[in-house]
C-alpha positions in Angstrom: -31.5 46.0 80.7 -28.8 45.2 83.2 -29.5 45.1 86.9 -27.1 48.0 87.4 -29.1 50.2 84.9 -32.6 49.2 86.1 -34.1 51.6 88.5 -34.8 50.3 92.0 -37.9 50.9 94.1 -38.5 50.3 97.8 -40.0 46.8 98.5 -43.0 46.8 100.9 -42.7 44.3 103.7 -45.5 42.0 102.4 -43.8 41.7 99.0 -40.3 41.3 100.4 -41.6 38.4 102.4 -43.1 36.7 99.4 -40.0 37.2 97.3 -37.8 35.7 100.0 -40.1 32.7 100.1 -39.9 32.4 96.3 -36.1 32.4 96.4 -35.6 36.1 95.9 -37.2 36.6 92.5 -40.4 35.8 90.5 -41.4 36.2 86.9 -43.0 39.6 86.1 -46.3 37.7 85.5 -46.3 36.6 89.1 -45.5 40.1 90.4 -48.3 41.6 88.3 -50.8 39.1 89.6 -49.8 39.9 93.2 -49.7 43.7 92.7 -53.2 43.8 91.1 -55.2 41.0 92.5 -53.9 40.0 95.9 -57.0 40.1 98.2 -55.3 42.2 100.8 -52.5 44.1 99.1 -53.5 44.2 95.4 -54.7 47.4 93.8 -57.9 45.7 92.6 -58.1 42.9 95.1 -58.2 45.3 98.0 -60.5 47.7 96.2 -57.9 50.5 96.6 -58.1 51.7 93.0 -60.9 54.1 92.0 -62.3 54.4 88.5 -63.6 57.7 87.1 -62.7 61.4 86.5 -62.0 61.8 90.3 -60.3 58.4 90.6 -57.1 56.8 89.3 -58.1 56.6 85.6 -61.0 57.3 83.4 -63.0 54.8 81.4 -65.7 55.5 78.7 -68.7 54.6 81.0 -67.3 56.8 83.8 -67.7 59.9 81.6 -71.5 59.6 81.7 -74.5 57.5 80.4 -74.0 58.3 76.7 -71.6 55.4 76.1 -74.1 52.9 77.4 -76.9 54.5 75.5 -75.0 54.1 72.3 -74.0 50.5 73.1 -77.4 49.4 74.2 -79.0 48.8 70.7 -76.1 46.5 69.9 -76.5 44.6 73.2 -80.3 44.4 72.5 -79.8 43.1 69.0 -77.5 40.3 70.2 -79.9 39.3 73.0 -82.8 39.2 70.6 -80.9 36.8 68.4 -81.0 34.2 71.2 -83.9 31.8 71.5 -87.2 33.6 72.3 -88.2 31.1 75.0 -85.1 31.1 77.2 -83.8 33.2 80.0 -81.1 35.6 79.1 -78.0 37.1 80.8 -76.1 40.3 80.4 -72.7 39.5 81.8 -69.9 41.9 82.5 -66.5 40.7 83.5 -64.4 43.1 85.7 -67.2 45.6 86.0 -65.2 48.3 87.8 -67.4 50.6 89.8 -70.5 49.1 88.2 -71.3 52.2 86.1 -71.7 50.4 82.7 -73.7 47.5 84.1 -76.2 49.9 85.8 -76.4 52.2 82.8 -77.0 49.3 80.4 -79.7 47.8 82.7 -81.6 51.1 82.7 -81.3 51.4 78.9 -82.7 47.9 78.4 -85.6 48.4 80.7 -86.5 51.7 79.1 -86.0 50.7 75.4 -86.7 47.0 75.3 -88.9 46.1 78.3 -90.0 42.7 77.1 -86.4 41.7 76.5 -85.3 43.1 79.9 -88.1 41.1 81.6 -86.2 37.9 80.9 -82.7 39.2 81.3 -80.5 38.9 84.5 -77.4 41.0 85.1 -74.5 38.9 86.0 -71.3 40.5 87.4 -68.0 38.5 87.2 -65.7 40.1 89.7 -62.8 38.1 91.2 -61.8 40.9 93.6 -63.8 41.2 96.8 -62.9 44.8 97.3 -64.3 45.9 93.9 -67.4 43.6 94.3 -68.3 45.4 97.5 -68.5 48.8 95.8 -70.4 47.3 92.9 -73.1 45.9 95.2 -73.5 49.4 96.7 -73.7 51.0 93.2 -76.2 48.5 91.9 -78.5 48.5 94.9 -81.3 50.1 92.8 -80.6 48.3 89.5 -83.8 47.7 87.6 -82.6 44.2 86.6 -82.0 41.3 88.9 -78.3 41.1 89.8 -76.0 38.2 90.6 -72.3 37.9 91.2 -70.8 34.7 89.9 -67.4 33.4 88.8 -66.8 31.7 85.4 -66.3 28.4 87.3 -69.8 28.7 88.9 -71.4 29.6 85.6 -69.8 26.7 83.8 -71.9 24.3 85.9 -75.0 25.7 84.1 -73.9 27.9 81.2 -76.0 30.9 80.3 -77.1 32.5 77.1 -76.7 36.1 76.3 -73.9 38.7 76.0 -70.6 39.0 77.8 -68.9 42.3 78.0 -65.1 42.6 78.7 -64.5 46.4 78.9 -60.9 47.1 79.9 -60.6 43.7 81.5 -58.1 41.7 79.4 -55.5 44.5 79.7 -55.3 43.8 83.5 -54.5 40.1 83.1 -51.0 39.4 84.2 -48.5 39.4 81.3 -45.3 37.6 80.7 -42.5 40.1 80.1 -39.6 39.0 77.9 -36.3 40.7 77.2 -33.6 40.2 74.5 -30.1 40.1 75.9 -28.4 40.2 72.5 -28.2 36.4 72.2 -31.2 34.9 74.0 -34.8 35.7 74.8 -35.2 35.6 78.6 -38.2 35.9 80.9 -38.0 39.1 82.8 -38.2 38.8 86.6 -38.8 41.0 89.6 -35.9 40.6 92.1 -35.5 41.6 95.7 -32.2 43.3 96.4 -30.9 43.2 100.0 -27.8 45.3 100.7 -26.4 45.9 104.2 -27.4 49.2 105.6 -29.7 50.0 102.7 -33.5 49.8 102.2 -34.9 46.6 100.6 -35.5 47.3 96.9 -37.1 45.8 93.8 -35.4 45.5 90.4 -36.4 44.3 86.9 -33.8 41.8 85.7 -33.3 39.2 82.9 -34.2 35.8 84.2 -34.1 32.3 82.7 -33.9 31.8 78.9 -37.2 30.8 77.2 -37.7 27.1 76.5 -37.9 25.9 72.9 -41.7 25.6 73.0 -41.9 29.1 74.3 -39.6 30.4 71.6 -41.9 28.8 69.0 -44.7 31.2 70.1 -42.5 34.2 69.1 -42.1 33.1 65.4 -45.6 34.4 64.2 -45.0 37.7 66.1 -41.9 38.4 64.1 -39.6 38.2 67.1 -37.3 35.5 65.7 -36.4 37.2 62.4 -32.7 37.7 61.9 -31.4 41.3 61.6 -34.4 42.8 63.4 -32.2 45.5 64.9 -33.5 44.9 68.4 -30.8 46.0 70.9 -29.9 44.2 74.1 -32.5 45.2 76.8 -35.4 45.3 74.2 -38.4 44.0 76.0 -42.1 43.3 75.4 -45.1 41.3 76.7 -46.8 38.0 75.9 -50.3 37.2 77.1 -50.6 33.7 78.5 -53.5 34.5 80.8 -55.6 35.5 77.8 -56.2 32.0 76.5 -57.1 30.8 80.0 -59.6 33.6 80.3 -61.2 33.0 76.9 -61.6 29.2 77.7 -63.3 30.0 81.0 -65.6 32.5 79.3 -66.5 30.0 76.7 -67.4 27.4 79.3 -69.6 30.0 81.1 -71.5 31.3 78.0 -73.2 28.5 76.3 -74.5 30.7 73.5 -74.1 34.3 72.7 -71.6 37.0 72.0 -68.4 38.3 73.7 -67.5 41.9 73.2 -64.0 42.9 74.1 -63.2 46.6 74.3 -59.6 47.5 75.0 -56.5 49.1 73.8 -54.9 46.8 71.2 -52.4 46.8 68.4 -51.7 44.6 65.4 -48.7 42.4 65.9 -46.6 44.4 63.4 -47.1 47.5 65.5 -47.0 45.8 68.9 -43.7 44.1 68.3 -42.1 46.7 66.1 -38.3 47.1 66.8 -38.8 50.8 67.7 -41.3 49.8 70.5 -38.4 48.9 72.8 -40.2 48.8 76.1 -43.5 47.1 75.3 -46.8 48.7 76.2 -47.0 48.2 80.0 -48.0 51.3 81.9 -48.8 52.2 85.5 -51.7 54.5 86.4 -52.7 56.3 89.6 -54.5 59.6 90.3 -54.9 60.3 86.6 -51.1 60.0 86.0 -49.3 57.5 83.8 -45.9 56.1 84.5 -43.5 53.6 83.0 -42.1 52.8 86.5 -43.8 49.4 87.0 -42.4 48.6 90.4 -43.3 51.8 92.3 -45.6 51.3 95.3 -46.7 47.8 94.5 -50.4 47.4 95.0 -51.2 51.1 94.7 -50.9 51.5 90.9 -52.9 50.0 88.1 -50.8 48.0 85.7 -52.1 47.6 82.2 -50.8 46.2 78.9 -52.3 46.5 75.4 -53.7 43.5 73.6 -52.2 42.0 70.4 -55.1 41.5 68.0 -53.6 38.5 66.3 -52.9 36.6 69.5 -56.4 37.6 70.8 -58.1 36.2 67.7 -56.0 33.0 67.7 -56.7 32.4 71.4 -60.4 33.0 70.9 -60.6 30.6 68.0 -58.8 27.9 70.0 -61.3 28.4 72.8 -64.3 27.9 70.5 -65.2 31.6 69.7 -66.0 32.7 66.1 -64.8 36.2 65.2 -67.5 38.7 64.1 -65.0 41.4 63.3 -63.4 44.4 65.0 -63.3 48.2 64.8 -61.8 51.1 66.5 -64.1 52.7 69.2 -64.4 55.9 67.3 -65.7 54.1 64.2 -68.0 51.8 66.3 -69.7 54.6 68.1 -70.2 56.6 65.0 -71.9 53.6 63.4 -74.1 53.4 66.5 -75.3 57.0 66.2 -72.8 59.2 68.0 -73.0 62.0 65.4 -76.8 62.1 65.7 -76.5 62.2 69.5 -74.1 65.2 69.2 -76.5 66.9 66.9 -79.4 66.3 69.2 -77.7 68.2 72.0 -78.5 71.4 70.0 -82.2 70.5 70.2 -82.5 70.0 73.9 -84.3 72.5 76.0 -84.4 73.0 79.7 -80.8 71.9 80.1 -78.1 74.3 81.3 -75.3 75.3 78.9 -72.7 73.9 81.2 -74.4 70.5 81.3 -74.7 70.5 77.5 -71.0 71.4 77.0 -70.0 68.8 79.5 -71.9 66.1 77.6 -70.5 67.3 74.3 -66.9 67.1 75.6 -67.5 63.6 77.0 -68.9 62.4 73.6 -66.0 63.9 71.8 -63.5 62.2 74.2 -65.2 58.8 73.4 -64.1 59.1 69.7 -60.8 61.1 70.1 -58.4 59.0 68.0 -55.5 60.0 70.4 -57.3 58.6 73.5 -60.5 56.5 74.0 -61.4 56.6 70.3 -58.4 54.3 69.5 -59.8 51.5 71.7 -60.6 48.3 69.7 -64.0 46.6 69.8 -63.7 42.9 68.9 -66.8 40.7 68.9 -66.9 36.9 69.1 -69.8 34.5 69.0 -70.4 30.9 70.1 -73.5 28.6 70.0 -74.5 25.6 72.0 -76.3 24.1 69.0 -74.2 21.9 66.7 -74.0 23.4 63.3 -75.7 26.7 64.4 -73.4 29.6 63.5 -75.1 31.9 66.1 -75.1 35.7 65.7 -73.8 36.8 62.3 -73.9 40.6 62.3 -73.0 43.6 64.4 -74.4 47.1 64.2 -71.1 48.6 65.0 -69.5 47.0 62.0 -71.8 48.8 59.6 -70.9 52.1 58.1 -72.5 55.1 59.9 -75.4 56.8 58.1 -74.7 60.0 56.3 -75.8 63.1 58.1 
């Protein structure tokens, strides 16, 4: 996309100052990191974004406790597979408002009290604004709670289960654009025109280096005759490998469960997907305008399953498999839970219908049901393969 065709958006003073200091432009990856995670101005860093039906966007846990109730047996199974004489940790990275952490803690205490007695809830939240709200939400959590960074945990790795629910999609991505001859890194540039408002534009930047181009080969982006027109752009995920390495250093033994929107590479990088997967969210609205009101909108990109699995393997994780959320929750008993709503007494019709609607949204293939659940394991013991099965990978029982 040429700079003349790219839409311009007003540049807030804080961002204009940074762009000037950087020479007038930065890679999109840098802009996304600032817009989301800057402690003062970032959407997450400042705690400005709100998660839930009345917030900026909905997540599965924000629809009610049924998601955690269905997930809890899988979490308990994985915790039980750890050594019986050691302390355990249930970790959640990027825990949002703290809903899922609190709901899972309550489920563990109610259903597996002996397991819960040796389990600590560990929240990994790099954004102070979000952590403050989480502490308020988890004030009455039935499990002991700690807030730690991956770096702090790496000094004394824990054993247990690490959840990454809608976390990796908020890692800053590298955005690349095809100009008809070369692959270039897309940048966010500050435009200063006399007698006009400072504005932001997306522009093609420097060509990719040879070692960067080599990463595009397995994604099908270097094939001749791919019919990609000038201006075709997409995302790469360099932060993902760093995150998986840090997570592996923090979790000595156990399971990582990633739940997020994801595509296979052939879908992600298909020629017809000419603008990647990046979207902005605010007040329950989605937009493709990525530069509007920086620090006020969530920015999120889908994961690529192949690059996720490759980065996980290189970081020492062993894949346990993956499924769509709809399939996973059905395997964990969602159909039985739906049927059980008919047997409940003393509950108002409006409440039952609300729960039914929430359960159906969790498996709707056009929305939350298309999330991917990908599980990975690692073990501190040499030669010990660690956990080898997952309830959600089994076929659901016939009803």
